[in-house]
MARBA-3410 file (N, C-alpha, C, O; in Angstrom, 1 decimal):
252
-19.5,16.0,10.1,-18.0,16.0,10.0,-17.5,14.6,10.4,-17.9,14.1,11.4 ~ -16.5,14.1,9.6,-15.9,12.8,9.9,-14.8,13.0,10.9,-13.8,13.7,10.6 ~ -15.0,12.4,12.1,-14.0,12.5,13.1,-13.4,11.2,13.4,-13.5,10.6,14.5 ~ -12.7,10.7,12.4,-12.0,9.4,12.5,-10.9,9.5,13.6,-10.4,10.6,13.8 ~ -10.6,8.4,14.2,-9.6,8.4,15.2,-8.2,8.1,14.6,-8.1,7.1,13.8
-7.2,8.9,14.8,-5.9,8.7,14.2,-4.8,8.3,15.2,-4.9,8.8,16.4 ~ -3.9,7.5,14.8,-2.7,7.3,15.5,-1.5,7.8,14.7,-1.4,7.5,13.5 ~ -0.6,8.6,15.3,0.5,9.2,14.6,1.8,8.6,15.1,2.2,8.8,16.2 ~ 2.5,7.8,14.2,3.8,7.2,14.5,4.9,8.3,14.3,4.9,8.9,13.2 ~ 5.7,8.5,15.3,6.7,9.6,15.1,6.1,10.9,15.6,6.5,12.0,15.1
5.1,10.9,16.5,4.3,12.1,16.9,5.1,13.2,17.5,4.7,14.3,17.4 ~ 6.3,12.9,18.1,7.0,13.9,18.8,8.2,14.4,17.9,9.0,15.2,18.4 ~ 8.3,13.9,16.7,9.3,14.4,15.8,9.0,15.7,15.1,8.0,16.3,15.3 ~ 9.9,16.1,14.3,9.8,17.4,13.6,8.5,17.6,12.8,7.8,18.6,12.9 ~ 8.2,16.6,12.0,7.0,16.6,11.2,5.8,16.1,12.1,4.7,16.6,11.9
6.0,15.1,12.9,4.9,14.5,13.7,4.2,15.5,14.5,3.0,15.4,14.7 ~ 4.9,16.5,15.1,4.3,17.5,16.0,3.3,18.3,15.2,2.2,18.6,15.7 ~ 3.6,18.6,13.9,2.7,19.4,13.1,1.5,18.5,12.7,0.4,19.0,12.6 ~ 1.7,17.2,12.4,0.6,16.4,12.0,-0.4,16.3,13.2,-1.6,16.4,12.9 ~ 0.1,16.1,14.4,-0.8,16.0,15.6,-1.6,17.3,15.7,-2.8,17.3,15.9
-0.9,18.5,15.5,-1.6,19.8,15.6,-2.7,19.9,14.5,-3.8,20.3,14.8 ~ -2.4,19.5,13.3,-3.3,19.7,12.2,-4.6,18.8,12.5,-5.7,19.3,12.3 ~ -4.3,17.5,12.8,-5.4,16.6,13.1,-6.3,17.2,14.3,-7.5,17.1,14.2 ~ -5.6,17.6,15.3,-6.4,18.2,16.5,-7.2,19.4,16.1,-8.3,19.5,16.5 ~ -6.6,20.3,15.3,-7.3,21.5,14.9,-8.5,21.1,14.1,-9.5,21.9,14.0
-8.5,20.0,13.3,-9.6,19.6,12.5,-10.6,18.7,13.2,-11.6,18.2,12.6 ~ -10.4,18.6,14.5,-11.4,17.9,15.3,-11.3,16.4,15.5,-12.2,15.7,15.9 ~ -10.1,15.8,15.0,-10.0,14.4,15.1,-9.3,13.9,16.4,-8.4,14.6,16.9 ~ -9.8,12.9,17.1,-9.1,12.3,18.2,-7.7,11.8,17.7,-7.7,11.1,16.7 ~ -6.7,12.0,18.5,-5.3,11.6,18.0,-4.6,10.9,19.2,-4.7,11.2,20.3
-4.0,9.7,18.8,-3.2,9.0,19.7,-1.7,9.2,19.2,-1.3,8.7,18.2 ~ -0.9,10.0,20.0,0.5,10.2,19.6,1.3,9.0,20.0,1.2,8.5,21.1 ~ 2.1,8.5,19.0,2.9,7.3,19.2,4.4,7.6,19.1,4.8,8.0,18.0 ~ 5.1,7.5,20.1,6.6,7.6,20.1,7.1,6.9,21.4,6.3,6.6,22.3 ~ 8.4,6.8,21.4,9.0,6.2,22.7,8.6,7.1,23.9,8.5,6.6,25.0
8.5,8.4,23.6,8.2,9.3,24.7,6.8,9.1,25.3,6.5,9.5,26.4 ~ 5.9,8.5,24.4,4.5,8.3,24.9,4.3,6.8,25.2,3.2,6.4,25.5 ~ 5.4,6.1,25.3,5.3,4.7,25.7,5.1,3.7,24.6,4.7,2.5,24.8 ~ 5.3,4.1,23.3,5.0,3.2,22.2,6.3,3.1,21.4,6.9,4.1,20.9 ~ 6.8,1.9,21.2,8.0,1.6,20.4,7.6,0.8,19.2,7.3,-0.3,19.3
7.7,1.5,18.0,7.3,0.8,16.8,8.3,-0.2,16.3,8.0,-1.0,15.3 ~ 9.5,-0.2,16.9,10.5,-1.2,16.5,10.3,-2.5,17.3,10.3,-3.6,16.8 ~ 10.2,-2.4,18.6,10.0,-3.6,19.5,8.5,-4.0,19.5,8.2,-5.1,19.9 ~ 7.7,-3.0,19.2,6.2,-3.3,19.3,5.6,-3.0,20.7,4.4,-3.1,20.8 ~ 6.4,-2.6,21.6,5.9,-2.3,23.0,4.9,-1.2,22.9,5.2,-0.1,22.4
3.7,-1.5,23.5,2.7,-0.5,23.6,1.9,-0.2,22.3,0.9,0.6,22.3 ~ 2.3,-0.9,21.2,1.6,-0.6,19.9,0.2,-1.1,19.9,-0.7,-0.4,19.4 ~ -0.1,-2.3,20.3,-1.4,-2.9,20.2,-2.4,-2.0,21.0,-3.5,-1.7,20.6 ~ -2.0,-1.6,22.2,-2.8,-0.8,23.1,-3.1,0.6,22.4,-4.2,1.1,22.5 ~ -2.1,1.2,21.8,-2.2,2.5,21.2,-3.2,2.5,20.0,-3.8,3.5,19.7
-3.3,1.3,19.3,-4.1,1.3,18.1,-5.5,0.8,18.4,-6.3,0.7,17.4 ~ -5.9,0.6,19.6,-7.2,0.2,19.9,-8.2,1.3,19.5,-8.1,2.4,19.9 ~ -9.2,0.9,18.6,-10.2,1.9,18.2,-9.7,2.9,17.2,-10.5,3.8,16.8 ~ -8.5,2.7,16.7,-7.9,3.7,15.7,-8.4,3.3,14.3,-8.5,2.2,13.9 ~ -8.8,4.4,13.5,-9.3,4.2,12.1,-8.1,4.3,11.1,-8.1,3.6,10.1
-7.2,5.3,11.4,-6.2,5.6,10.4,-4.8,5.8,11.1,-4.8,6.4,12.2 ~ -3.8,5.2,10.6,-2.4,5.4,11.1,-1.7,6.4,10.1,-1.8,6.3,8.9 ~ -1.1,7.4,10.7,-0.2,8.3,9.9,1.2,8.0,10.3,1.6,8.2,11.5 ~ 2.0,7.6,9.4,3.4,7.2,9.7,4.4,8.3,9.2,4.7,8.4,8.0 ~ 4.9,9.0,10.2,5.9,10.0,9.9,7.2,9.7,10.8,8.0,10.6,11.0
7.3,8.5,11.3,8.5,8.1,12.0,9.7,8.1,11.1,9.6,7.7,9.9 ~ 10.8,8.5,11.6,12.0,8.5,10.8,13.3,8.1,11.6,13.3,8.1,12.8 ~ 14.3,7.7,10.8,15.6,7.3,11.4,16.4,8.6,11.6,16.3,9.5,10.8 ~ 17.3,8.6,12.6,18.0,9.8,13.0,19.3,10.0,12.3,19.9,11.1,12.5 ~ 19.7,9.1,11.4,21.0,9.3,10.7,20.9,8.9,9.3,19.8,8.4,8.8
21.9,9.2,8.5,21.8,9.1,7.0,22.3,7.8,6.5,22.2,7.5,5.3 ~ 22.9,6.9,7.3,23.5,5.7,6.9,22.4,4.8,6.3,21.4,4.5,7.0 ~ 22.6,4.3,5.1,21.5,3.6,4.3,21.1,2.3,5.0,19.9,2.1,5.1 ~ 22.0,1.5,5.4,21.7,0.1,5.9,20.9,0.2,7.1,19.8,-0.5,7.3 ~ 21.3,1.1,8.1,20.5,1.2,9.3,19.2,1.8,9.1,18.2,1.4,9.7
19.1,2.8,8.2,17.8,3.5,7.9,16.9,2.5,7.2,15.7,2.4,7.6 ~ 17.4,1.7,6.3,16.6,0.7,5.7,16.0,-0.3,6.6,14.8,-0.7,6.6 ~ 16.8,-0.8,7.6,16.3,-1.8,8.6,15.3,-1.1,9.5,14.3,-1.8,9.8 ~ 15.5,0.1,9.8,14.5,0.8,10.6,13.1,0.9,9.9,12.1,0.5,10.5 ~ 13.1,1.3,8.7,11.9,1.5,7.9,11.2,0.1,7.7,10.0,0.0,7.7
12.0,-0.9,7.4,11.5,-2.2,7.1,10.7,-2.7,8.3,9.6,-3.2,8.3 ~ 11.4,-2.6,9.5,10.8,-3.2,10.7,9.7,-2.4,11.2,8.6,-3.0,11.6 ~ 9.8,-1.1,11.2,8.7,-0.2,11.7,7.5,-0.3,10.9,6.4,-0.4,11.4 ~ 7.7,-0.4,9.5,6.5,-0.5,8.6,5.8,-1.8,8.8,4.6,-1.9,8.9 ~ 6.5,-2.9,8.9,5.9,-4.2,9.1,5.1,-4.2,10.4,4.0,-4.7,10.4
5.7,-3.7,11.5,5.0,-3.7,12.8,3.7,-2.9,12.7,2.7,-3.3,13.3 ~ 3.8,-1.7,12.1,2.6,-0.9,12.0,1.5,-1.6,11.2,0.3,-1.5,11.6 ~ 1.8,-2.2,10.1,0.8,-2.9,9.3,0.2,-4.1,10.1,-1.0,-4.2,10.1 ~ 1.1,-4.9,10.7,0.6,-6.1,11.3,-0.2,-5.8,12.5,-1.3,-6.3,12.7 ~ 0.2,-4.8,13.4,-0.5,-4.4,14.6,-1.8,-3.7,14.1,-2.9,-3.9,14.7
-1.7,-2.9,13.1,-2.9,-2.2,12.6,-3.9,-3.1,12.0,-5.1,-2.9,12.3 ~ -3.5,-4.1,11.3,-4.4,-5.1,10.8,-5.2,-5.8,11.9,-6.4,-6.1,11.8 ~ -4.4,-6.2,12.9,-5.1,-6.9,14.0,-6.1,-6.0,14.8,-7.1,-6.5,15.3 ~ -5.8,-4.7,14.8,-6.6,-3.8,15.5,-7.8,-3.3,14.7,-8.7,-2.6,15.2 ~ -7.9,-3.7,13.4,-9.0,-3.3,12.6,-8.8,-1.9,12.0,-9.8,-1.3,11.6
-7.6,-1.4,11.9,-7.3,-0.1,11.3,-7.7,-0.2,9.8,-7.4,-1.2,9.2 ~ -8.2,0.9,9.2,-8.7,0.8,7.8,-7.7,1.4,6.8,-7.9,1.1,5.6 ~ -6.7,2.2,7.3,-5.9,2.9,6.3,-4.6,3.3,7.0,-4.6,3.6,8.2 ~ -3.5,3.4,6.2,-2.2,4.0,6.7,-1.7,5.0,5.7,-1.7,4.6,4.5 ~ -1.3,6.1,6.1,-0.8,7.2,5.2,0.6,7.5,5.7,0.9,7.6,6.9
1.6,7.5,4.8,3.0,7.7,5.2,3.7,8.7,4.3,3.3,9.0,3.2 ~ 4.7,9.3,4.9,5.5,10.3,4.1,6.8,9.7,3.6,7.4,8.9,4.3 ~ 7.2,10.1,2.4,8.5,9.6,1.8,9.1,10.9,1.3,8.8,12.0,1.7 ~ 10.1,10.8,0.4,10.9,11.9,-0.1,10.8,11.9,-1.6,10.9,10.9,-2.3 ~ 10.7,13.1,-2.1,10.7,13.3,-3.6,12.0,12.8,-4.1,13.1,13.2,-3.6
12.0,12.0,-5.2,13.2,11.5,-5.8,13.6,10.2,-5.2,14.6,9.6,-5.6 ~ 12.9,9.6,-4.2,13.2,8.3,-3.6,13.3,7.2,-4.7,14.2,6.3,-4.6 ~ 12.5,7.3,-5.7,12.5,6.3,-6.8,13.8,6.4,-7.6,14.1,5.4,-8.3 ~ 14.5,7.5,-7.6,15.7,7.7,-8.4,17.0,7.5,-7.6,18.1,7.2,-8.2 ~ 16.9,7.5,-6.3,18.1,7.5,-5.4,18.8,6.1,-5.5,18.1,5.1,-5.7
20.1,6.1,-5.4,20.9,4.9,-5.4,21.6,4.6,-4.1,22.2,3.5,-3.9 ~ 21.7,5.6,-3.2,22.5,5.5,-2.0,21.9,6.4,-0.9,21.2,7.3,-1.2 ~ 22.3,6.1,0.3,22.0,6.9,1.5,20.6,6.8,2.0,19.8,5.9,1.6 ~ 20.2,7.8,2.8,18.9,7.8,3.5,17.8,7.8,2.5,16.7,7.2,2.7 ~ 17.9,8.6,1.4,16.8,8.7,0.4,16.5,7.4,-0.2,15.4,7.0,-0.5
17.6,6.6,-0.6,17.4,5.3,-1.2,16.7,4.4,-0.2,16.0,3.5,-0.7 ~ 16.9,4.5,1.1,16.2,3.7,2.1,14.7,3.9,2.0,14.0,3.0,2.4 ~ 14.3,5.0,1.5,12.8,5.2,1.3,12.2,4.3,0.3,11.0,4.0,0.4 ~ 13.0,3.7,-0.6,12.4,2.7,-1.5,11.9,1.5,-0.8,10.8,1.0,-1.1 ~ 12.6,1.1,0.2,12.1,-0.1,1.1,10.9,0.4,1.9,10.0,-0.4,2.0
11.0,1.6,2.4,9.9,2.1,3.2,8.6,2.1,2.4,7.6,1.7,2.8 ~ 8.7,2.7,1.1,7.5,2.7,0.3,7.0,1.3,-0.1,5.8,1.1,0.0 ~ 7.9,0.5,-0.5,7.5,-0.9,-0.9,6.9,-1.7,0.2,5.9,-2.4,0.0 ~ 7.4,-1.5,1.5,6.8,-2.2,2.6,5.4,-1.7,2.9,4.6,-2.5,3.3 ~ 5.2,-0.4,2.7,3.8,0.1,2.9,2.9,-0.5,1.8,1.8,-0.9,2.1
3.3,-0.4,0.6,2.4,-0.8,-0.5,2.2,-2.3,-0.5,1.2,-2.8,-1.2 ~ 3.0,-3.1,0.1,2.8,-4.6,0.1,2.2,-5.1,1.4,2.0,-6.3,1.6 ~ 2.0,-4.2,2.4,1.4,-4.6,3.7,-0.1,-4.9,3.6,-0.7,-4.6,2.6 ~ -0.6,-5.4,4.6,-2.0,-5.8,4.6,-3.0,-4.6,4.7,-4.1,-4.8,4.2 ~ -2.6,-3.5,5.1,-3.4,-2.3,5.2,-3.4,-1.5,3.9,-2.3,-1.4,3.3
-4.5,-1.0,3.4,-4.4,0.0,2.3,-3.5,1.1,2.7,-3.6,1.7,3.8 ~ -2.6,1.5,1.8,-1.6,2.6,2.1,-1.7,3.7,1.1,-1.8,3.5,-0.1 ~ -1.5,4.9,1.6,-1.4,6.1,0.7,0.0,6.8,1.0,0.3,7.0,2.2 ~ 0.7,7.1,0.0,2.1,7.7,0.2,2.1,9.1,-0.3,1.4,9.5,-1.2 ~ 2.8,10.0,0.4,3.1,11.3,0.0,4.6,11.5,0.0,5.3,11.3,1.0
5.2,12.0,-1.2,6.6,12.3,-1.2,6.7,13.8,-1.0,6.1,14.6,-1.7 ~ 7.6,14.2,-0.1,7.8,15.6,0.2,9.2,16.0,-0.1,10.1,15.2,-0.1 ~ 9.4,17.3,-0.4,10.7,17.9,-0.6,11.4,17.9,0.8,10.8,17.7,1.8 ~ 12.7,18.2,0.8,13.4,18.4,2.0,12.9,19.5,2.8,12.4,20.5,2.2 ~ 12.9,19.4,4.1,12.3,20.4,5.0,13.2,21.6,5.2,14.5,21.5,5.0
12.7,22.7,5.5,13.5,23.9,5.7,14.6,23.7,6.8,15.7,24.2,6.8 ~ 14.2,22.8,7.8,15.1,22.6,8.9,16.4,21.9,8.5,17.4,21.9,9.3 ~ 16.4,21.2,7.4,17.6,20.6,6.9,18.8,21.5,6.8,19.9,21.1,7.0 ~ 18.5,22.8,6.4,19.6,23.7,6.2,20.3,23.9,7.5,21.6,24.0,7.5 ~ 19.6,24.1,8.6,20.3,24.2,9.9,21.1,23.0,10.3,22.1,23.1,10.9
20.5,21.8,9.9,21.3,20.6,10.2,22.6,20.6,9.5,23.6,20.1,10.0 ~ 22.6,21.0,8.2,23.8,21.0,7.4,24.9,21.9,8.1,26.1,21.5,8.1 ~ 24.5,23.0,8.6,25.4,23.9,9.3,25.9,23.3,10.6,27.0,23.4,10.9 ~ 24.9,22.7,11.3,25.3,22.1,12.6,26.3,21.0,12.5,27.2,20.8,13.3 ~ 26.2,20.2,11.4,27.1,19.0,11.2,28.5,19.5,11.0,29.4,18.7,11.4
28.7,20.6,10.5,30.1,21.1,10.2,30.8,21.7,11.4,32.0,21.8,11.5 ~ 30.0,22.2,12.4,30.6,22.6,13.7,31.7,23.6,13.6,32.8,23.3,14.1 ~ 31.6,24.7,12.9,32.7,25.7,12.8,32.1,27.0,12.3,30.9,27.2,12.1 ~ 33.1,27.9,12.1,32.7,29.3,11.6,32.6,29.3,10.1,32.1,30.3,9.5 ~ 33.1,28.2,9.4,32.9,28.1,7.9,32.3,26.8,7.6,32.7,25.8,8.1
31.3,26.9,6.7,30.6,25.6,6.3,30.6,25.5,4.8,30.3,26.5,4.1 ~ 30.9,24.3,4.3,30.9,24.0,2.9,29.6,23.3,2.6,29.4,22.2,3.0 ~ 28.8,24.0,1.8,27.4,23.5,1.5,27.3,23.2,0.0,27.7,24.1,-0.8 ~ 26.7,22.1,-0.4,26.6,21.8,-1.8,25.7,22.8,-2.5,24.6,23.1,-2.0 ~ 26.1,23.3,-3.6,25.3,24.2,-4.4,24.4,23.5,-5.3,24.5,23.5,-6.6
23.4,22.8,-4.7,22.5,21.9,-5.5,21.1,22.5,-5.4,20.7,23.1,-4.5 ~ 20.3,22.2,-6.5,18.9,22.8,-6.5,18.0,22.0,-5.6,18.1,20.8,-5.4 ~ 17.1,22.7,-5.0,16.2,22.1,-4.0,14.9,22.9,-4.1,14.8,24.0,-4.7 ~ 13.9,22.4,-3.4,12.6,23.2,-3.4,12.1,23.0,-2.0,11.0,22.4,-1.7 ~ 12.8,23.5,-1.0,12.5,23.3,0.4,11.1,23.6,0.8,10.5,24.6,0.2
10.6,22.9,1.7,9.2,23.0,2.1,9.0,23.1,3.6,9.8,22.5,4.4 ~ 8.0,23.8,4.1,7.7,23.9,5.5,7.0,22.6,6.0,6.2,22.0,5.3 ~ 7.4,22.2,7.2,6.9,21.0,7.8,5.3,21.1,8.0,4.6,20.2,7.7 ~ 4.9,22.3,8.3,3.4,22.5,8.5,2.7,22.3,7.2,1.6,21.7,7.2 ~ 3.3,22.7,6.1,2.7,22.4,4.8,2.6,21.0,4.4,1.6,20.5,3.9
3.7,20.2,4.7,3.7,18.8,4.5,2.6,18.1,5.4,1.9,17.2,4.9 ~ 2.5,18.5,6.7,1.5,18.0,7.6,0.1,18.2,7.1,-0.7,17.2,7.1 ~ -0.2,19.4,6.6,-1.5,19.7,6.1,-1.8,18.8,4.9,-2.9,18.3,4.7 ~ -0.9,18.6,4.0,-1.1,17.9,2.8,-1.2,16.4,3.1,-2.1,15.7,2.5 ~ -0.5,15.9,4.1,-0.6,14.5,4.4,-1.9,14.2,5.1,-2.5,13.1,4.9
-2.4,15.1,6.0,-3.7,14.9,6.6,-4.8,15.0,5.5,-5.7,14.2,5.6 ~ -4.7,15.9,4.6,-5.6,15.9,3.5,-5.7,14.5,2.8,-6.8,14.0,2.5 ~ -4.5,14.0,2.5,-4.4,12.7,1.8,-5.1,11.6,2.7,-5.7,10.7,2.1 ~ -4.8,11.6,4.0,-5.3,10.6,4.9,-6.8,10.7,5.1,-7.4,9.7,5.5 ~ -7.4,11.8,4.9,-8.8,12.0,5.2,-9.7,12.1,4.0,-10.9,12.1,4.1
-9.1,12.2,2.8,-10.0,12.2,1.6,-10.7,10.9,1.3,-10.1,9.9,1.7 ~ -11.9,10.9,0.8,-12.6,9.6,0.7,-12.0,8.6,-0.2,-12.0,7.4,0.2 ~ -11.3,9.0,-1.3,-10.7,8.0,-2.2,-9.2,8.3,-2.3,-8.8,9.5,-2.4 ~ -8.4,7.3,-2.4,-7.0,7.5,-2.6,-6.7,7.7,-4.1,-7.6,7.8,-4.9 ~ -5.4,7.7,-4.4,-5.0,7.9,-5.8,-5.5,6.7,-6.6,-5.4,5.6,-6.2
-5.8,7.0,-7.8,-6.2,6.0,-8.8,-5.0,5.2,-9.2,-3.9,5.7,-9.3 ~ -5.2,3.9,-9.5,-4.0,3.1,-9.9,-3.4,3.7,-11.2,-4.1,4.1,-12.1 ~ -2.1,3.7,-11.2,-1.4,4.3,-12.4,-1.1,5.7,-12.3,-0.4,6.3,-13.1 ~ -1.7,6.4,-11.3,-1.4,7.9,-11.1,-0.1,8.1,-10.3,0.3,7.2,-9.6 ~ 0.6,9.2,-10.5,1.9,9.4,-9.8,1.7,9.5,-8.3,0.6,9.8,-7.9
2.7,9.1,-7.5,2.7,9.3,-6.1,2.5,10.8,-5.8,3.3,11.6,-6.4 ~ 1.6,11.3,-5.0,1.5,12.7,-4.8,2.8,13.3,-4.2,3.5,12.6,-3.4 ~ 3.1,14.5,-4.5,4.3,15.2,-4.1,3.9,16.6,-3.5,2.9,17.2,-3.9 ~ 4.6,17.1,-2.5,4.5,18.4,-2.0,5.8,19.0,-1.8,6.8,18.4,-1.4 ~ 6.0,20.3,-2.3,7.2,21.0,-2.2,6.9,22.5,-1.9,5.8,22.9,-2.0
8.0,23.2,-1.7,7.8,24.7,-1.5,7.5,25.4,-2.7,7.4,24.8,-3.8 ~ 7.3,26.7,-2.7,6.8,27.5,-3.8,7.8,27.7,-4.9,7.4,28.1,-6.0 ~ 9.1,27.6,-4.7,10.0,28.0,-5.7,11.3,27.2,-5.6,11.7,26.7,-4.5 ~ 12.0,27.1,-6.7,13.3,26.4,-6.7,14.4,27.3,-6.0,14.4,28.5,-6.2 ~ 15.2,26.7,-5.2,16.2,27.4,-4.5,17.5,26.7,-4.5,17.6,25.5,-4.9
18.6,27.3,-4.2,19.9,26.7,-4.0,20.1,26.3,-2.6,19.9,27.2,-1.7 ~ 20.6,25.1,-2.3,20.8,24.7,-0.9,21.9,25.6,-0.3,21.8,26.0,0.9 ~ 23.0,25.9,-1.1,24.0,26.8,-0.6,23.5,28.2,-0.3,23.9,28.8,0.7 ~ 22.7,28.7,-1.1,22.1,30.1,-0.9,21.2,30.1,0.3,21.3,31.1,1.1 ~ 20.4,29.1,0.5,19.6,29.0,1.7,20.5,29.0,2.9,20.2,29.6,3.9
21.6,28.2,2.9,22.5,28.1,4.0,23.2,29.4,4.3,23.5,29.8,5.4 ~ 23.4,30.2,3.2,24.1,31.5,3.3,23.2,32.4,4.1,23.6,33.2,4.9 ~ 21.9,32.4,3.8,20.9,33.2,4.6,20.9,32.9,6.1,20.9,33.8,6.9 ~ 20.9,31.6,6.4,20.9,31.2,7.8,22.2,31.4,8.4,22.3,31.9,9.6 ~ 23.3,31.2,7.7,24.6,31.4,8.2,24.9,32.8,8.6,25.6,33.1,9.5
24.3,33.7,7.8,24.5,35.2,8.1,24.0,35.5,9.5,24.5,36.4,10.2 ~ 22.9,34.8,9.9,22.3,35.1,11.2,23.0,34.4,12.3,22.9,34.8,13.5 ~ 23.8,33.3,12.0,24.5,32.6,13.0,26.0,33.0,13.0,26.7,32.5,13.9 ~ 26.4,33.9,12.2,27.8,34.2,12.1,28.7,33.2,11.5,29.8,33.0,11.9 ~ 28.1,32.4,10.5,28.9,31.4,9.8,29.0,31.7,8.4,28.1,32.1,7.7
30.3,31.6,7.9,30.5,31.9,6.5,30.2,30.6,5.7,30.6,29.5,6.1 ~ 29.4,30.7,4.7,29.0,29.5,3.8,29.7,29.6,2.5,29.7,30.6,1.8 ~ 30.4,28.5,2.2,31.1,28.4,0.9,30.4,27.3,0.1,30.3,26.2,0.5 ~ 30.0,27.7,-1.1,29.3,26.8,-2.0,30.3,25.8,-2.6,31.3,26.2,-3.1 ~ 29.9,24.5,-2.6,30.8,23.5,-3.2,29.9,22.7,-4.2,28.7,22.9,-4.2
30.5,21.8,-5.0,29.8,21.1,-6.0,29.0,19.8,-5.6,28.3,19.2,-6.4 ~ 29.2,19.5,-4.3,28.5,18.3,-3.8,29.2,17.0,-4.0,28.6,15.9,-3.7 ~ 30.4,17.0,-4.5,31.2,15.8,-4.7,31.3,15.0,-3.4,31.5,15.6,-2.3 ~ 31.1,13.7,-3.4,31.1,12.9,-2.2,29.8,12.7,-1.6,29.7,11.8,-0.7 ~ 28.8,13.5,-1.9,27.5,13.3,-1.4,26.8,12.1,-2.1,27.0,12.0,-3.3
25.9,11.4,-1.5,25.2,10.4,-2.2,24.3,11.0,-3.3,23.6,11.9,-3.1 ~ 24.5,10.5,-4.5,23.6,10.9,-5.7,23.7,12.4,-6.0,22.7,13.0,-6.4 ~ 24.9,13.0,-5.8,25.1,14.4,-6.1,24.8,14.7,-7.6,24.2,15.8,-7.9 ~ 25.2,13.8,-8.5,24.9,14.1,-9.9,23.4,14.1,-10.2,22.9,14.9,-11.0 ~ 22.7,13.2,-9.6,21.2,13.1,-9.8,20.6,14.4,-9.2,19.7,15.0,-9.9
21.1,14.8,-8.1,20.5,16.1,-7.5,20.8,17.3,-8.3,20.0,18.1,-8.5 ~ 22.1,17.3,-8.9,22.5,18.5,-9.7,21.6,18.6,-10.9,21.4,19.6,-11.5 ~ 21.2,17.4,-11.4,20.4,17.4,-12.6,18.9,17.6,-12.4,18.0,17.5,-13.3 ~ 18.5,17.9,-11.1,17.2,18.1,-10.7,16.4,16.9,-10.4,15.1,17.0,-10.3 ~ 17.0,15.8,-10.1,16.3,14.5,-9.8,15.5,14.5,-8.6,14.6,13.7,-8.4
15.8,15.4,-7.6,15.1,15.5,-6.4,14.2,16.7,-6.3,13.7,17.1,-5.2 ~ 13.9,17.3,-7.4,12.9,18.4,-7.5,11.5,17.8,-7.8,11.4,16.7,-8.4 ~ 10.5,18.6,-7.4,9.1,18.1,-7.6,8.8,18.0,-9.1,9.3,18.7,-9.9 ~ 7.9,17.0,-9.4,7.4,16.8,-10.8,6.3,17.8,-11.1,5.9,18.6,-10.2 ~ 5.8,17.7,-12.3,4.8,18.6,-12.7,3.4,18.5,-12.0,2.6,19.4,-12.0
3.2,17.4,-11.4,1.9,17.1,-10.7,2.0,17.6,-9.2,1.0,17.5,-8.5 ~ 3.1,18.0,-8.7,3.3,18.3,-7.3,2.5,19.5,-6.8,2.2,20.4,-7.6 ~ 2.1,19.4,-5.6,1.5,20.6,-4.9,2.6,21.5,-4.4,3.5,21.0,-3.7 ~ 2.6,22.8,-4.8,3.6,23.8,-4.4,2.9,24.7,-3.5,2.0,25.4,-3.9 ~ 3.4,24.8,-2.2,2.7,25.6,-1.2,3.6,26.0,-0.1,4.7,25.5,0.0
3.1,26.9,0.8,3.8,27.3,1.9,4.9,28.3,1.6,5.0,28.8,0.5 ~ 5.6,28.8,2.7,6.6,29.8,2.5,7.9,29.3,1.8,8.3,28.1,2.0 ~ 8.6,30.2,1.1,10.0,29.9,0.7,10.9,30.0,1.9,10.4,30.3,3.0 ~ 12.2,29.6,1.7,13.1,29.5,2.8,13.2,30.9,3.5,13.2,31.0,4.7 ~ 13.4,32.0,2.8,13.6,33.3,3.4,12.4,33.7,4.2,12.5,34.2,5.3
11.2,33.5,3.7,10.0,33.8,4.4,9.9,33.0,5.7,9.5,33.5,6.7 ~ 10.2,31.7,5.5,10.1,30.8,6.7,11.1,31.3,7.8,10.8,31.3,9.0 ~ 12.3,31.6,7.3,13.3,32.0,8.3,13.0,33.3,9.0,13.2,33.4,10.2 ~ 12.4,34.2,8.3,11.9,35.5,8.9,10.9,35.2,9.9,10.9,35.8,11.0 ~ 10.0,34.2,9.7,8.9,33.9,10.6,9.4,33.3,11.9,8.8,33.4,12.9
10.6,32.6,11.8,11.1,31.9,12.9,11.7,32.9,14.0,11.6,32.7,15.2 ~ 12.1,34.1,13.5,12.7,35.1,14.4,11.7,36.2,14.7,12.1,37.1,15.4
END
């Protein structure tokens, strides 16, 4: 069994916790990297020490807000630091998560992923990318942001995916002997079926006592692209894990 040593950037985040769990369950030594563990991938504090003896970096660090310029700067700086420190430490590979539709986006957080992907692919370390659909937890965030008994949620198509499913797929990508062949599509992972964001929010809202009103998404970044299915998985995507209703039932 190959027990490569992994470092996980963003290890205490929503996805990072699952990545650490999957790697640990598969018998790999794991170095969790986050500010909570004394590693800051923006300033570089603690990064060289954390990467000592590491074979593979998994980058699931993310910015906490949707503003494009700030998110872009975060991804540019963090990715550069991970590559440069990893190269000095003798790391052999970096695997990172992005978002399905990042290549089509023109604004907002999803568009910032274009810089994230480009920085990984142009860095000194060999890089493997995985584009994931939006996580199930996004639905709760949309309700939280509106802070009231009525929430207006865009009635846009989505294919929400479980974080655990993304973590398993990303670890598979990071541990397989050969990466994607040149010219093949960036791997994608999404949930098992197409859903409406408003309908998913309605299911969660019913449990929270929140009325959900479906709207057309006007004013959201790239709403027209989303309405046309631009952020849905392509034909080569892996479809796995629970749908939103099944995931929600499992939470309670």
